[in-house]
Backbone as CSV, one residue per row, in Angstrom:
resi,resn,N_x,N_y,N_z,CA_x,CA_y,CA_z,C_x,C_y,C_z
1,UNK,-10.329,-0.494,20.632,-9.210,-1.431,20.811,-8.526,-2.432,20.610
2,UNK,-7.401,-2.562,20.411,-6.701,-3.952,19.637,-6.864,-4.824,20.668
3,UNK,-7.712,-6.325,20.428,-8.193,-7.754,21.160,-6.960,-7.991,21.682
4,UNK,-6.684,-8.629,22.967,-5.618,-9.584,23.077,-5.093,-10.603,22.105
5,UNK,-6.013,-11.257,21.210,-5.919,-12.290,20.271,-5.365,-11.161,19.138
6,UNK,-5.287,-10.275,19.050,-4.710,-9.462,17.291,-3.440,-8.482,18.246
7,UNK,-3.111,-8.678,18.959,-1.909,-8.398,19.650,-0.511,-9.058,19.073
8,UNK,0.394,-8.472,18.546,1.386,-9.277,17.692,2.811,-8.325,18.216
9,UNK,3.901,-8.993,19.495,4.470,-7.988,19.756,5.335,-8.041,18.699
10,UNK,6.594,-6.914,19.047,7.682,-6.543,18.297,8.369,-7.658,18.670
11,UNK,9.496,-8.678,18.363,10.530,-9.203,18.399,12.053,-8.781,18.124
12,UNK,12.982,-9.346,18.351,14.391,-8.784,18.531,14.809,-8.466,16.883
13,UNK,14.083,-9.619,15.968,14.993,-9.694,14.878,13.832,-9.065,13.519
14,UNK,12.612,-8.109,14.234,10.956,-7.760,13.514,12.221,-6.585,12.615
15,UNK,11.839,-6.654,11.592,12.346,-6.382,9.960,11.604,-4.648,9.859
16,UNK,11.619,-3.670,10.408,11.318,-2.597,10.186,11.422,-1.911,8.528
17,UNK,10.026,-1.938,7.554,9.867,-1.451,6.397,9.259,-0.989,5.924
18,UNK,9.072,0.021,4.905,8.224,0.681,4.327,7.574,-0.209,3.353
19,UNK,6.613,0.368,2.159,5.271,-0.313,1.546,6.809,-0.631,0.732
20,UNK,7.840,-0.595,0.121,7.992,-0.629,-0.718,9.797,-1.665,-0.199
21,UNK,8.962,-2.231,1.073,9.902,-3.091,1.905,11.313,-2.492,1.524
22,UNK,11.811,-1.421,1.952,13.050,-0.750,1.922,13.270,-0.706,3.569
23,UNK,14.047,-0.990,4.286,14.289,-0.453,5.694,14.500,1.011,6.371
24,UNK,13.361,1.158,7.781,13.481,1.840,7.613,13.929,1.938,9.280
25,UNK,14.720,3.457,10.049,14.868,3.192,11.258,13.976,3.631,12.405
26,UNK,13.087,2.471,13.112,12.196,2.993,13.761,12.520,4.242,14.777
27,UNK,11.034,4.804,14.877,11.276,5.885,15.561,11.371,6.218,16.564
28,UNK,11.405,5.133,17.358,11.287,5.151,18.767,11.687,3.753,19.634
29,UNK,12.535,3.326,20.392,12.779,1.921,20.400,11.370,0.884,20.699
30,UNK,11.710,0.069,20.059,10.352,-1.206,19.688,10.015,-1.881,20.841
31,UNK,11.156,-2.113,21.796,10.683,-3.312,23.054,9.653,-3.317,23.716
32,UNK,9.036,-3.913,23.519,7.658,-3.441,24.398,6.366,-3.210,23.773
33,UNK,6.509,-2.918,22.649,5.546,-2.404,22.060,4.820,-3.349,20.505
34,UNK,4.376,-3.213,19.983,3.240,-3.869,19.146,3.883,-3.836,17.487
35,UNK,3.854,-5.091,16.868,3.890,-5.528,15.572,2.824,-4.586,14.698
36,UNK,3.883,-3.792,13.564,2.284,-3.160,12.560,1.177,-4.083,12.399
37,UNK,1.563,-5.258,12.079,0.800,-6.031,11.893,-0.369,-6.842,12.808
38,UNK,-0.390,-6.032,13.631,-1.548,-6.153,14.781,-2.774,-5.390,14.305
39,UNK,-2.227,-4.522,13.658,-4.127,-3.112,13.317,-4.311,-4.415,11.821
40,UNK,-3.151,-5.017,11.245,-3.725,-5.321,9.964,-4.743,-6.459,10.926
41,UNK,-4.357,-7.477,11.975,-4.959,-8.273,12.040,-6.483,-7.957,12.924
42,UNK,-6.343,-6.651,13.500,-7.568,-6.185,14.197,-8.658,-5.410,12.705
43,UNK,-8.151,-5.058,11.866,-8.716,-4.530,10.993,-9.475,-5.921,10.172
44,UNK,-8.453,-6.998,9.566,-9.911,-7.988,9.436,-10.342,-8.439,10.389
45,UNK,-10.231,-8.596,11.436,-11.662,-9.227,12.304,-12.480,-8.085,12.215
46,UNK,-12.310,-6.552,12.331,-13.624,-5.566,12.293,-13.870,-5.435,11.176
47,UNK,-13.425,-6.065,10.084,-14.079,-5.753,8.174,-14.400,-7.188,8.251
48,UNK,-14.504,-8.215,8.978,-14.626,-9.500,8.685,-14.342,-10.367,7.224
49,UNK,-13.119,-10.077,7.260,-12.080,-10.458,6.189,-11.172,-11.614,7.102
50,UNK,-11.647,-12.671,6.614,-11.087,-14.281,6.944,-10.074,-14.427,6.354
51,UNK,-9.065,-13.237,6.641,-7.605,-13.614,5.899,-6.283,-13.799,6.384
52,UNK,-6.538,-14.040,7.746,-5.425,-14.132,8.530,-4.670,-15.787,8.394
53,UNK,-5.323,-16.664,7.828,-4.709,-17.702,7.517,-3.979,-17.767,6.268
54,UNK,-4.261,-17.149,5.774,-4.152,-16.932,4.043,-2.379,-16.208,4.228
55,UNK,-2.660,-15.059,5.280,-1.524,-14.316,5.658,-0.136,-15.014,5.833
56,UNK,-0.536,-15.877,7.291,0.007,-16.972,7.900,0.633,-17.948,6.608
57,UNK,-0.172,-18.472,6.035,0.889,-19.416,4.759,1.602,-18.413,4.354
58,UNK,1.812,-17.496,3.540,2.573,-16.359,2.991,3.539,-16.231,4.056
59,UNK,3.589,-15.957,5.275,4.483,-15.883,5.908,5.093,-17.097,6.140
60,UNK,4.974,-17.936,6.394,5.378,-19.355,6.172,5.794,-19.659,5.120
61,UNK,5.844,-19.317,3.746,6.455,-19.382,2.412,7.361,-18.206,2.553
62,UNK,7.692,-16.988,2.870,8.665,-16.029,2.660,9.267,-15.667,4.205
63,UNK,8.822,-15.834,5.314,9.663,-15.380,6.252,8.461,-14.195,6.536
64,UNK,8.813,-13.648,7.673,7.945,-12.832,8.480,8.948,-11.452,7.801
65,UNK,7.888,-10.521,7.785,8.136,-8.918,7.612,8.949,-9.111,6.179
66,UNK,8.215,-10.055,5.476,8.090,-9.899,4.017,7.004,-9.352,3.025
67,UNK,6.169,-9.334,3.626,4.678,-9.368,2.739,4.122,-7.639,3.186
68,UNK,4.318,-6.882,2.046,3.369,-5.620,2.343,2.022,-5.700,2.190
69,UNK,1.414,-5.231,3.182,-0.177,-4.980,2.848,-0.706,-3.749,3.003
70,UNK,-1.763,-3.860,2.307,-2.393,-2.372,1.878,-4.076,-2.861,2.588
71,UNK,-4.478,-2.480,3.694,-5.903,-2.078,4.271,-6.759,-1.266,3.383
72,UNK,-7.367,-1.225,2.752,-8.437,-0.443,1.621,-9.589,-0.504,1.918
73,UNK,-10.523,1.260,1.501,-11.295,0.772,1.884,-11.629,2.308,0.189
74,UNK,-13.086,1.739,-0.540,-13.236,2.038,-1.276,-14.555,1.843,-1.558
75,UNK,-15.180,2.564,-2.445,-16.821,2.648,-3.293,-16.913,1.040,-2.846
76,UNK,-16.560,0.338,-3.096,-16.963,-1.052,-3.218,-16.733,-2.089,-1.753
77,UNK,-16.422,-0.935,-0.881,-15.970,-1.416,0.782,-14.837,-1.695,1.072
78,UNK,-14.686,-2.648,1.806,-12.717,-3.231,2.672,-12.228,-4.064,1.303
79,UNK,-11.224,-3.937,1.460,-10.450,-5.120,0.761,-8.877,-4.852,1.112
80,UNK,-8.051,-6.076,1.312,-6.830,-5.913,1.313,-6.006,-6.461,0.048
81,UNK,-5.138,-5.781,-0.140,-3.994,-6.179,-1.027,-2.537,-6.212,-0.557
82,UNK,-2.568,-7.545,-0.958,-1.253,-7.767,-0.708,0.166,-7.915,-1.731
83,UNK,1.321,-7.085,-1.489,2.158,-6.766,-2.437,3.750,-8.045,-2.100
84,UNK,4.832,-7.989,-3.541,5.620,-9.171,-2.840,6.867,-8.692,-4.012
85,UNK,7.343,-8.299,-3.349,8.988,-7.906,-4.138,10.160,-8.721,-4.093
86,UNK,10.392,-8.665,-5.206,12.042,-9.404,-5.307,12.379,-8.134,-6.246
87,UNK,13.886,-7.719,-5.794,14.335,-6.803,-6.580,15.707,-7.339,-7.268
88,UNK,15.575,-8.747,-7.528,16.473,-9.240,-8.767,15.382,-9.027,-10.242
89,UNK,14.532,-8.935,-9.980,13.558,-8.420,-11.426,13.659,-10.000,-11.731
90,UNK,12.786,-10.540,-10.712,12.139,-12.163,-10.508,13.299,-13.108,-11.638
91,UNK,14.669,-13.117,-11.080,15.987,-13.933,-11.501,15.238,-15.557,-10.586
92,UNK,15.404,-16.381,-11.186,15.663,-17.752,-11.260,16.022,-18.000,-9.284
93,UNK,14.947,-18.394,-8.689,15.059,-18.710,-7.328,14.116,-17.948,-6.672
94,UNK,13.329,-16.753,-7.640,12.700,-15.958,-6.640,11.480,-16.739,-6.121
95,UNK,11.748,-16.513,-4.452,10.718,-17.722,-3.942,9.144,-16.536,-4.132
96,UNK,9.237,-14.921,-4.616,7.782,-14.591,-4.920,7.321,-14.796,-5.985
97,UNK,7.581,-15.463,-6.991,7.033,-15.757,-8.297,5.398,-15.465,-7.890
98,UNK,5.476,-14.755,-9.068,3.436,-14.577,-8.863,2.918,-16.221,-8.926
99,UNK,3.425,-17.140,-9.884,2.903,-18.474,-9.940,3.443,-19.379,-8.397
100,UNK,4.166,-19.238,-8.128,4.316,-19.742,-6.643,3.628,-19.367,-5.585
101,UNK,3.645,-17.783,-5.666,2.607,-17.370,-4.839,0.740,-18.069,-4.396
102,UNK,0.522,-17.619,-5.977,-0.861,-18.334,-6.491,-0.811,-20.145,-5.641
103,UNK,-0.162,-20.670,-5.889,0.376,-22.358,-4.967,-0.002,-22.284,-3.938
104,UNK,0.714,-20.830,-3.145,0.932,-21.282,-1.326,-1.069,-20.914,-1.122
105,UNK,-1.635,-19.789,-1.781,-2.726,-19.164,-1.691,-4.176,-19.808,-2.162
106,UNK,-3.324,-21.079,-2.988,-4.624,-21.758,-3.611,-5.709,-22.562,-2.162
107,UNK,-5.439,-22.681,-1.408,-6.432,-23.321,-0.554,-7.555,-22.516,-0.253
108,UNK,-7.306,-20.642,-0.658,-8.351,-19.791,0.311,-8.686,-19.136,-1.215
109,UNK,-7.965,-18.928,-1.963,-8.395,-18.352,-3.260,-7.494,-18.453,-4.564
110,UNK,-7.763,-18.771,-5.741,-7.632,-18.493,-7.135,-7.397,-17.636,-7.637
111,UNK,-6.682,-17.015,-7.942,-6.182,-15.867,-8.538,-6.445,-16.137,-9.993
112,UNK,-6.909,-14.962,-10.416,-7.116,-15.489,-11.829,-6.349,-14.781,-12.906
113,UNK,-6.495,-15.071,-13.871,-5.378,-14.595,-15.330,-4.155,-15.697,-15.175
114,UNK,-3.231,-15.096,-15.754,-2.041,-16.018,-15.767,-0.498,-15.127,-16.033
115,UNK,0.572,-15.563,-15.305,1.908,-14.791,-15.291,2.966,-15.285,-16.437
116,UNK,3.564,-14.384,-16.982,4.439,-14.975,-17.523,5.873,-14.708,-17.377
117,UNK,6.188,-15.721,-16.485,7.248,-15.464,-15.337,8.538,-15.417,-16.174
118,UNK,8.524,-14.652,-17.153,9.905,-14.333,-18.068,10.063,-13.219,-18.232
119,UNK,8.837,-11.972,-17.447,9.014,-10.813,-17.234,9.702,-10.712,-15.934
120,UNK,10.475,-9.150,-16.537,11.403,-8.811,-15.417,10.960,-8.122,-14.006
121,UNK,10.012,-8.710,-13.670,9.226,-7.279,-12.877,9.701,-7.611,-11.492
122,UNK,9.661,-6.529,-10.892,10.194,-6.868,-9.431,9.309,-6.543,-8.286
123,UNK,8.025,-6.294,-8.827,6.645,-6.919,-7.694,5.979,-7.290,-8.083
124,UNK,5.155,-7.883,-7.508,3.553,-8.588,-7.747,2.371,-8.611,-6.697
125,UNK,1.655,-7.992,-6.888,0.338,-8.082,-5.739,-0.954,-8.569,-6.452
126,UNK,-1.892,-8.791,-5.685,-3.148,-8.956,-5.724,-3.741,-8.604,-4.524
127,UNK,-5.419,-8.769,-4.875,-6.469,-7.975,-3.910,-7.737,-8.900,-3.695
128,UNK,-7.796,-8.994,-2.031,-8.623,-10.013,-1.746,-10.038,-8.997,-0.940
129,UNK,-11.027,-9.951,-0.950,-11.972,-9.194,-0.456,-13.178,-10.205,0.292
130,UNK,-13.689,-9.378,1.264,-14.571,-10.856,1.557,-15.606,-11.826,0.602
131,UNK,-15.933,-10.899,-0.029,-16.824,-11.373,-1.609,-15.417,-12.341,-2.033
132,UNK,-14.533,-12.189,-2.543,-13.674,-12.917,-3.476,-13.395,-14.128,-2.572
133,UNK,-13.151,-14.037,-1.532,-12.934,-15.261,-0.540,-14.137,-15.975,-0.444
134,UNK,-15.341,-15.681,-0.344,-16.531,-16.796,-0.196,-16.361,-17.068,-1.458
135,UNK,-16.156,-16.353,-3.003,-16.204,-17.206,-3.875,-14.850,-17.549,-4.364
136,UNK,-13.731,-17.966,-3.507,-12.329,-18.436,-3.743,-11.770,-18.232,-5.421
137,UNK,-12.212,-16.715,-5.369,-11.710,-16.523,-6.613,-11.154,-14.902,-6.669
138,UNK,-9.886,-14.457,-6.681,-9.934,-12.656,-7.308,-9.407,-12.509,-8.163
139,UNK,-9.357,-11.268,-8.881,-8.971,-10.732,-10.042,-7.845,-10.726,-9.966
140,UNK,-7.163,-11.111,-11.572,-5.670,-11.367,-11.607,-4.252,-10.300,-10.841
141,UNK,-3.125,-11.142,-10.663,-2.179,-10.170,-10.121,-2.011,-8.959,-10.793
142,UNK,-1.212,-8.274,-10.322,-0.353,-7.266,-10.738,0.791,-7.240,-10.744
143,UNK,1.298,-6.662,-11.787,2.888,-7.140,-12.251,3.220,-5.161,-12.100
144,UNK,4.640,-5.415,-11.987,5.466,-3.896,-11.420,6.364,-4.162,-12.008
145,UNK,6.789,-3.639,-13.120,7.740,-2.926,-13.999,8.849,-1.563,-13.925
146,UNK,9.989,-2.123,-14.242,10.712,-0.317,-14.012,10.608,-0.012,-15.601
147,UNK,10.712,1.521,-15.434,10.721,1.694,-16.732,11.755,1.889,-17.456
148,UNK,12.943,1.223,-17.176,14.452,1.220,-17.844,15.732,2.390,-18.024
149,UNK,14.636,3.592,-17.295,15.780,4.592,-17.292,16.732,4.801,-16.798
150,UNK,17.964,5.133,-16.955,19.463,4.604,-16.233,20.057,6.514,-15.742
151,UNK,19.558,7.271,-16.855,20.154,8.804,-17.108,19.094,9.886,-16.218
152,UNK,18.353,9.738,-15.236,17.096,10.325,-15.316,16.008,9.816,-14.024
153,UNK,15.691,10.137,-13.222,14.759,9.181,-12.064,13.917,8.799,-12.437
154,UNK,14.112,7.433,-12.098,13.388,6.313,-12.565,11.630,6.435,-12.240
155,UNK,11.106,5.921,-12.898,9.334,5.980,-12.649,9.436,4.134,-12.613
156,UNK,7.462,4.096,-13.294,7.528,2.614,-13.008,6.179,2.743,-13.696
157,UNK,5.935,1.239,-13.722,4.386,0.989,-14.623,3.944,-0.353,-13.637
158,UNK,2.339,-0.601,-13.496,1.817,-1.732,-13.070,0.951,-2.118,-14.420
159,UNK,0.644,-3.436,-14.328,0.081,-3.969,-15.606,-0.788,-4.853,-15.086
160,UNK,-2.310,-5.349,-14.828,-2.682,-5.988,-14.584,-2.947,-7.859,-15.707
161,UNK,-2.628,-8.756,-14.915,-2.127,-9.892,-16.110,-3.229,-11.168,-16.165
162,UNK,-4.213,-10.281,-17.078,-5.097,-11.371,-17.807,-4.767,-12.658,-18.066
163,UNK,-4.047,-12.833,-18.868,-3.318,-13.846,-19.717,-1.739,-13.894,-19.436
164,UNK,-0.951,-14.673,-20.373,0.200,-14.687,-20.362,0.933,-13.303,-21.524
165,UNK,-0.577,-13.625,-22.251,0.045,-12.554,-23.297,-0.607,-11.175,-23.365
166,UNK,-1.479,-10.908,-22.383,-2.141,-10.364,-22.009,-2.524,-9.681,-21.410
167,UNK,-1.716,-8.139,-21.092,-1.143,-7.267,-20.083,-2.073,-5.829,-20.109
168,UNK,-2.737,-5.370,-18.849,-3.960,-4.451,-19.006,-3.047,-3.327,-18.132
169,UNK,-2.701,-2.376,-18.642,-1.536,-1.227,-18.051,-2.816,-0.652,-16.693
170,UNK,-2.639,-0.322,-16.273,-3.172,-0.120,-14.619,-2.878,1.225,-14.067
171,UNK,-1.341,1.511,-13.908,-0.782,3.049,-13.653,0.874,3.549,-14.463
172,UNK,1.140,4.349,-14.195,2.149,4.875,-14.133,2.431,5.565,-13.023
173,UNK,3.225,5.926,-12.409,4.184,6.617,-11.139,5.378,6.827,-11.106
174,UNK,6.019,7.982,-10.412,7.164,8.751,-10.084,7.129,8.872,-8.598
175,UNK,7.894,8.724,-8.244,8.460,8.909,-7.015,9.418,10.242,-6.535
176,UNK,8.970,11.728,-5.580,9.974,12.380,-5.295,10.430,12.362,-3.970
177,UNK,11.491,12.662,-3.316,12.273,12.837,-2.334,11.658,14.078,-1.615
178,UNK,10.872,13.673,-0.574,10.256,14.624,0.352,11.372,15.645,0.902
179,UNK,12.359,15.304,1.322,13.177,15.902,1.794,13.887,16.750,1.266
180,UNK,13.693,16.690,0.010,14.648,17.377,-1.119,13.323,18.589,-1.356
181,UNK,13.812,20.263,-0.848,12.745,21.197,-1.174,12.455,21.218,-2.944
182,UNK,13.155,20.815,-3.878,13.261,20.977,-4.995,12.109,19.961,-5.943
183,UNK,11.881,18.490,-4.917,11.501,17.347,-5.355,9.980,17.800,-4.959
184,UNK,10.071,18.148,-3.836,8.665,18.223,-2.953,7.810,19.012,-4.100
185,UNK,8.856,20.479,-4.027,8.127,21.307,-4.697,7.345,20.990,-6.346
186,UNK,8.244,19.988,-7.101,7.849,19.149,-8.282,6.229,18.481,-8.221
187,UNK,6.778,17.237,-6.687,5.157,16.578,-6.483,3.831,17.749,-6.316
188,UNK,4.537,19.146,-5.700,3.439,19.954,-5.876,2.725,20.427,-7.267
189,UNK,3.760,21.013,-7.947,2.924,21.205,-8.968,2.660,20.002,-9.987
190,UNK,3.148,18.870,-9.453,2.540,17.567,-10.300,0.843,17.320,-9.669
191,UNK,0.499,17.651,-8.772,-0.867,17.737,-8.397,-1.581,18.817,-9.153
192,UNK,-0.581,19.843,-8.983,-1.831,21.101,-9.353,-1.958,21.047,-11.301
193,UNK,-0.994,20.341,-11.575,-1.237,20.283,-13.224,-2.170,18.864,-13.503
194,UNK,-2.548,18.418,-12.364,-3.369,16.692,-12.749,-4.623,17.671,-13.474
195,UNK,-5.537,17.002,-14.608,-6.634,17.307,-14.952,-7.918,16.886,-14.112
196,UNK,-7.341,16.150,-12.507,-8.402,15.524,-11.845,-8.081,15.892,-10.163
197,UNK,-7.362,17.542,-10.046,-7.050,17.537,-8.772,-7.673,18.990,-8.573
198,UNK,-9.052,19.259,-9.799,-9.938,19.977,-8.912,-8.939,21.448,-8.704
199,UNK,-9.834,22.406,-8.538,-9.549,23.924,-8.355,-8.503,24.267,-7.039
200,UNK,-7.917,25.626,-6.815,-6.949,25.544,-6.034,-7.449,25.302,-4.563
201,UNK,-9.027,25.194,-3.991,-9.065,24.885,-2.198,-8.844,23.621,-2.464
202,UNK,-8.309,22.743,-3.497,-8.046,21.081,-3.185,-7.179,20.942,-3.236
203,UNK,-5.654,21.889,-3.716,-4.729,21.322,-3.549,-4.417,21.331,-2.026
204,UNK,-4.373,21.405,-1.370,-3.738,21.875,0.559,-4.739,20.412,0.777
205,UNK,-6.091,20.270,0.302,-6.645,18.823,0.697,-5.257,17.518,0.259
206,UNK,-5.126,17.619,-0.674,-4.238,16.562,-2.015,-2.503,16.258,-1.210
207,UNK,-1.868,17.868,-0.617,-1.082,17.825,-0.460,-0.887,18.861,0.696
208,UNK,-1.399,18.162,1.837,-1.643,18.895,3.481,-0.282,19.503,3.984
209,UNK,-0.270,20.505,5.014,0.900,20.393,5.070,1.094,18.606,6.504
210,UNK,0.729,18.664,7.089,0.466,17.498,8.000,1.291,16.219,7.202
211,UNK,1.389,16.142,6.078,1.851,14.725,5.612,3.332,15.507,4.531
212,UNK,3.391,16.673,4.277,4.961,16.445,3.233,5.951,16.370,4.502
213,UNK,6.196,16.067,5.546,7.236,16.086,6.687,7.153,14.249,6.040
214,UNK,7.814,13.136,4.927,7.327,12.331,5.338,8.825,11.827,4.496
215,UNK,8.787,10.267,3.456,10.121,9.740,3.395,9.845,10.744,1.519
216,UNK,9.112,9.736,0.895,8.864,10.300,-0.142,7.595,10.108,-0.832
217,UNK,7.074,11.211,-1.861,5.762,11.434,-2.220,5.397,10.699,-3.811
218,UNK,4.649,9.408,-3.807,4.280,9.188,-5.143,3.065,9.446,-5.892
219,UNK,3.435,9.887,-7.133,2.415,10.317,-7.622,1.778,9.170,-8.974
220,UNK,0.892,8.452,-8.764,0.266,7.601,-10.112,-0.782,8.034,-10.781
221,UNK,-0.839,8.026,-11.936,-1.579,7.884,-12.718,-2.445,6.898,-13.228
222,UNK,-3.836,7.245,-13.242,-4.534,5.799,-13.141,-5.584,5.594,-14.531
223,UNK,-6.291,4.962,-14.967,-7.671,5.099,-15.448,-8.395,5.984,-15.551
224,UNK,-9.058,5.747,-14.162,-9.690,6.867,-13.468,-9.797,7.854,-12.605
225,UNK,-8.429,7.425,-12.168,-8.343,8.204,-10.849,-6.986,8.658,-10.989
226,UNK,-6.468,9.863,-10.292,-4.548,9.213,-9.741,-4.677,9.546,-8.572
227,UNK,-3.271,9.080,-8.090,-3.374,8.905,-7.283,-2.020,9.134,-6.290
228,UNK,-1.938,9.216,-4.691,-1.326,10.321,-4.252,-0.421,8.910,-3.050
229,UNK,0.558,8.923,-2.878,0.689,7.687,-1.490,2.139,8.437,-0.979
230,UNK,2.307,8.561,0.456,2.857,9.555,1.425,3.481,8.417,2.210
231,UNK,5.160,8.543,2.123,5.430,7.087,2.617,6.327,7.302,4.346
232,UNK,6.304,6.671,4.998,6.919,6.927,6.555,6.465,7.880,7.249
233,UNK,5.070,7.913,7.586,4.484,8.756,8.275,4.207,8.364,9.512
234,UNK,3.838,9.417,10.462,3.845,8.492,11.959,2.318,8.679,11.970
235,UNK,2.153,7.965,13.528,0.499,7.843,13.427,-0.031,9.352,13.997
236,UNK,0.917,10.190,14.376,0.489,11.373,14.754,0.000,12.232,13.466
237,UNK,0.623,12.103,12.112,0.197,12.254,11.207,-0.990,12.014,10.154
238,UNK,-0.779,10.376,10.411,-1.980,9.876,9.623,-3.593,10.009,10.367
239,UNK,-3.762,9.907,11.975,-4.900,10.010,12.434,-5.351,11.155,11.923
240,UNK,-5.009,12.093,11.853,-6.029,13.467,11.761,-6.707,13.100,9.628
241,UNK,-5.392,12.856,8.917,-6.129,12.785,7.771,-7.125,11.995,7.990
242,UNK,-6.903,10.906,8.356,-8.097,9.573,8.387,-9.040,10.172,9.221
243,UNK,-9.369,11.181,10.132,-10.438,11.493,10.400,-11.091,12.394,10.038
244,UNK,-10.190,13.177,8.897,-11.171,14.225,7.913,-11.307,13.338,6.861
245,UNK,-10.974,12.475,6.424,-11.810,11.893,5.380,-12.721,10.340,5.706
246,UNK,-13.509,10.393,6.896,-14.109,9.609,6.563,-14.315,8.296,7.607
247,UNK,-12.772,8.482,7.794,-12.443,7.020,8.700,-11.939,7.328,10.215
248,UNK,-12.925,8.291,11.371,-12.923,8.632,12.485,-12.685,7.631,13.848
249,UNK,-13.239,6.317,13.130,-13.120,5.308,14.319,-11.424,4.732,14.100
250,UNK,-10.762,4.534,12.803,-9.512,3.891,13.024,-8.273,4.843,13.525
251,UNK,-9.094,6.420,12.853,-8.108,7.675,14.177,-7.749,7.747,15.455
252,UNK,-9.121,7.373,15.893,-9.281,6.828,17.487,-8.539,5.931,18.101
253,UNK,-8.373,4.621,16.959,-7.477,3.976,17.183,-6.637,3.735,17.479
254,UNK,-5.696,4.820,15.909,-4.112,4.811,16.151,-3.645,5.827,17.449
255,UNK,-4.835,7.120,17.759,-4.619,7.426,18.669,-4.625,6.897,19.863
256,UNK,-5.503,6.042,20.377,-5.612,5.202,21.647,-4.202,4.444,21.481
257,UNK,-3.541,4.178,20.846,-2.732,3.077,20.156,-1.085,4.100,20.148
258,UNK,-1.224,5.231,20.155,-0.070,5.783,20.271,0.912,5.399,20.517
259,UNK,0.807,5.288,21.970,2.530,4.742,22.553,2.856,3.260,21.871
260,UNK,1.788,2.243,21.363,2.164,1.022,21.144,1.932,0.811,19.923
261,UNK,2.630,1.621,18.629,2.714,2.024,17.144,3.988,3.489,17.335
262,UNK,4.091,3.980,18.532,5.304,5.328,18.269,6.574,4.519,17.401
263,UNK,6.832,3.529,17.428,8.027,3.205,16.450,7.743,3.168,15.012
264,UNK,6.558,2.748,14.673,5.914,2.540,13.201,5.837,3.626,12.417
265,UNK,6.199,3.455,11.221,6.458,4.269,10.103,5.155,3.904,9.117
266,UNK,4.073,4.496,8.827,2.797,4.065,8.050,3.352,4.515,6.626
267,UNK,2.629,3.617,5.928,2.439,4.488,4.694,0.795,4.713,3.789
268,UNK,0.736,5.659,3.391,-1.020,6.432,2.866,-0.709,6.332,1.673
269,UNK,-2.047,6.078,0.639,-1.916,6.063,-0.280,-3.550,6.559,-0.556
270,UNK,-4.465,7.419,-1.673,-5.324,7.567,-1.916,-5.509,7.545,-3.372
271,UNK,-6.701,7.785,-3.701,-7.120,7.983,-5.226,-7.833,9.489,-4.821
272,UNK,-7.933,10.320,-6.125,-8.914,11.294,-6.282,-9.132,11.347,-7.781
273,UNK,-10.543,12.141,-7.984,-10.608,12.525,-9.385,-11.775,13.495,-9.261
274,UNK,-11.314,14.795,-9.372,-12.360,15.877,-8.858,-12.020,16.828,-10.493
275,UNK,-13.002,17.191,-10.974,-13.244,18.196,-12.933,-12.273,19.589,-12.060
276,UNK,-11.581,19.484,-13.014,-10.930,20.754,-13.239,-11.706,22.026,-12.364
277,UNK,-10.803,22.944,-11.686,-11.457,24.172,-11.613,-12.623,23.716,-9.876
278,UNK,-13.046,22.606,-9.731,-13.540,22.311,-9.042,-13.656,22.866,-7.569
279,UNK,-14.391,23.234,-7.088,-13.723,23.748,-5.384,-13.880,23.194,-4.166
280,UNK,-14.323,21.977,-4.505,-13.900,21.273,-3.367,-13.625,19.108,-3.762
281,UNK,-13.020,18.581,-3.192,-13.375,17.387,-3.433,-12.926,16.096,-2.154
282,UNK,-13.717,14.760,-2.880,-13.746,14.093,-1.856,-12.856,12.538,-2.167
283,UNK,-11.892,12.420,-1.089,-11.225,11.412,-1.152,-12.139,9.617,-1.093
284,UNK,-12.994,9.173,-1.801,-13.797,7.813,-1.840,-12.622,6.992,-1.417
285,UNK,-11.442,6.772,-1.872,-10.130,5.661,-1.621,-9.136,5.569,-1.186
286,UNK,-8.858,4.876,-0.004,-7.391,5.421,0.175,-7.263,3.667,1.115
287,UNK,-5.695,3.875,1.617,-5.187,2.764,1.825,-4.358,2.875,2.872
288,UNK,-4.563,2.483,3.790,-2.851,2.165,4.961,-1.946,1.208,4.796
289,UNK,-0.789,1.319,4.564,0.310,0.034,4.247,0.951,0.294,5.412
290,UNK,1.448,-1.625,5.502,2.675,-1.508,6.492,2.878,-2.926,5.852
291,UNK,3.843,-3.655,6.969,4.260,-5.233,6.164,4.343,-5.930,7.478
292,UNK,4.083,-7.350,6.946,4.138,-8.523,8.312,4.698,-9.552,7.765
């Protein structure tokens, strides 16, 4: 159960947004229910990642409901990635500039690397863990840039900002609108075409019927894995997936608090890497996203 001190109430001016900071209509009346940040605060306590003061500093700088969070579990344990959008492509006056954010979080952690602020990035992010907070340093910012396409569906790229003149490509991604049958079909074909999606028995694990009723499917190609992201899914959709993939306690928590979060749309992302034709695969890294 989410403890009283972790329960953040929905407010009349709460902005309901997904993991690309785009507004959505709550699934039901949010009055009297819990803000999605309540789950994050609970997870930080359970996972012993003392990052809430840092988050409060970011909220003071940017305002509420402007910071996207991703609670992530992987081979190295639990971590938190924080994402910051600016849809002006880092025009002058952007409060979510990486260098400004680095100053805000400097009392807790130093973000390694350096960012060239002349780049037209529309989002940046950094990731922290209990280890990085203890060492007061974390890996460089990730910068997200558009492809420049104007005559077909735009895609994007992310880079790790090792230095102002040294960007390391981290992923290349595409979005598919799940409500359009032809685009959902393309997303399924993209999975089947991947050299990392295993054999036919794996494909229903990656694109299960329970997740297809979403807003968008995002497909990412990374150096060591491919990734899938399902946006705007309900607790009822998310909990069974978590239970099947080694997170039964979180699934139980969402089920227990189904009424508290009935208005929330969650975003789910996970990586996969199975050999071609493999009869099964495991999902060793996944994340739940929302806004705080």
